[in-house]
N, C-alpha and C positions, 0 to 999 in steps of 0.2 A: 504494500500499499504505499502511496506518496501523496503528500499534500504540501499546500502552501499556505501560509498563515501570515496575516497582517497584525503587527502590533496595535493594541487600541490606541495607543497614543499618535498612530497615523491614520485615524479615522477621516480627517478633513482631507488628507492626501488621496486617500483610497477614493473617496468621493469625487475628487476633481479627476481622477484618472478612471473613473469606472468603466466608460465606453471603450478605452483602449484595453483595458483589463480583459473586459467581456469578449472582444474581439480576439485577443490572444488566446484566451481559454476557450473559445468556440472553435478554433483551428483543430480539424481531425488528427493533424500532425503531432499535437501537443498531447501526448499520453502520460506524462508523469511531471513531477514537480521540477526535476533538473531542468528538462526542456522548457517548462513554463519560465522559470527563472532565467534561463539562457535567453528566451525572447523577449522577455521583459526587459533585461539588461541591454540586449541589441537595440531594441526600441528607443529605450531611455536615452541613447545617444543624441538622437534628434527630437525628443520630446522631454521638455521641462517637467510636466506634470508627472511622467513616469519616473523621472530621475529623483523627484522628490519623495516618490514612494519607497524606492530602493533600500533606504536604510531601515524601513519597518518591516521588510519582507524576509520571511524565514521559510525554508523548506524542510521537510521531514520524510525520510523514507524507512520502510520496515518491511520485513517479511513474515507472512503468516502461515503457519504450516498447517495444511489441510490435511490431516490424518483421516483416512478411510472416507474421502470424499470420492464421490463418483461423477 
């Protein structure tokens, strides 16, 4: 499982960048938090709103063992 989290102190920055974040998250090629973060970082080079959000963005990844699953 992989997820991205925005620190609560960056609520304003997330609201300002919401449309850009949604567009990146909606891309079918973005399938994990690492790719999402990479896309945000790349887009932030030309987007001040995404650049302001970066310090509050965290990613986490973990594996979940599915024993006896079918």
